[in-house]
N, C-alpha and C positions, 0 to 999 in steps of 0.2 A: 504494500500500500504506500502511496506517495506520502511523505512525512508531513507535507502541508495539508493534505486531505485529512489526516488524523487530527491535526490541530484544529482545523475548521470544524470537524464533526464534534470534537470535545467542546468547543465554544458554543455550538448550537445546542448541545445537550445542557450545558450550564445555563444558557439563556432560558431554556424551558423551566429550569429550577428557579431562576431569578424571578420570572414572571409568576410562577405558581406561588411563590412566597408573598406576592403582592395581594393574594386573596385574604391575607390577615389584616389588610388596611381597612380602616373605617370608611364609610361613604365619603366623609369630608376629606380624608386623605386621598382617596381614589380620584377625586375631582380637584385635587390640589394643583394650583398653577405651578409650572416648573420654573418659569422665568417671568419677565415682565410682559411676555406675550400671552397668547391664548392657549398654549399647549398645557394640557393636564396629563397626569399619569395615565388616566383612561384613554386619552387621545393618542398618546405615544404607543400604547399597547395595540390599540385598534389600527394605528398607522402601520405597525409592523406586520399585521395580518395582510394588509393590502400590498406591502412591499414583498413579503414572502410569496404571495400568490402571483405577483408579477414575475418574480424570478422563476417560480415553478412553471409558469405558462409561456413566458417570453424570453427566457434565457437558457434554462436547462435543456429544452428540446433542441435549441440551436447549437449548443455546445456538443450535443450528441450527433447532430447532422452536419456540423461544420457549415451551417447556413448563414444567410444574411440576417442580422439581428434587427428586430423591430425597434422603432423609436423608443426613447426613454418615456417614462411616465410624465404627465404634467404634475410636477411636484406640489404646486400650490393647490391644484384641484384635489389631489389625493389628500393633502393635509386638511382641507376644508371638509371633504367627505368623511374623513376619519373622525374629525371633531363632532360632526353631526351624528354619525353612527355611535360614537362613544356615549352620547347622551341618551340614545334610544334603547341601548342594550344594557342588561345587568352585568355587573362586574364578573360574576361567575361565568356567564355566557361568553364574555369577551376573553377571559383567561382560558376557558375550555377551547374556544375557537383558535386562539393563538397557539395553544399546545398542539392541537390537531394539525394545523397548517405547518407549524415549525417542524413537527415530526415527519410530515410528508416531505419537507425540504431536506431533512436529514437523510431520509431514505433515497431521495433523488440524487443528492450529492454523493452518497455512498455508492450508488449504482453507476456513477460516471466512470468509464473505463480508465485505468491508470495511464494508458498511452495518450489520452486526451489532455491530461494535466500539464504536459510540457509543450503542447501546441500553442501557437500564438493566434489569437482571434481578434478581428477588427470589429469594434462596436463604434459605429460612426467614425470619428476621426482618431479614436484612441485604440491602442493595441493592448490586449490583456491576455494573460493565461487564465485558466480557471482559478488558480490560486490567487493571483493578483486581484481579480474581480471580486472573489469572495472575501479576501482580506480587507478590501475597501468596505465591503458590506459589514463585516465584523467591526471595523473601526466606527462605522456609523452606529451600530448596535451599542457599542461600549460608550460612545459619546452620550447617547440618549439615556442609557442606564445610569451613567454618572450624574446626569441632570436629575433623574428620579431620586437617587441617593441624596444629592445635595438638597433638594426640595424637602425631603422627609427629615433630613438632619436639621435644616433651618427651622422647620416647624416646631421642633422639640424645645 
């Protein structure tokens, strides 16, 4: 197994644990604002669901087929939709959905053939390997998780 693949899979497993632990939050904490903008903990977790689904549907299949990659998401539209969704659904439902989709991502990443991991792929004007693409994704995860931790720490 590719060494980066193993690191990526471990991070994704740890992210499931991190989000599952958020089930202990009160409703006020769940809807706590992360910064001076409109992001809430609920919104961030809902946002990850949309991002994971995008990777599952619009990236993984193209890594498998060496195909032309579809355009990126409209990040602002996804953010707004995630905030709306996070207010409509219960915390438990969002955490369960995140867990389910992230586990699907874990399976899909695990099933990518080892020889695909060293190949270079062009996504728009940038070149990526599967590892570099997913490490950017992990970096974004960690950045958001740190904002969640900071918001909860500052609340205390």
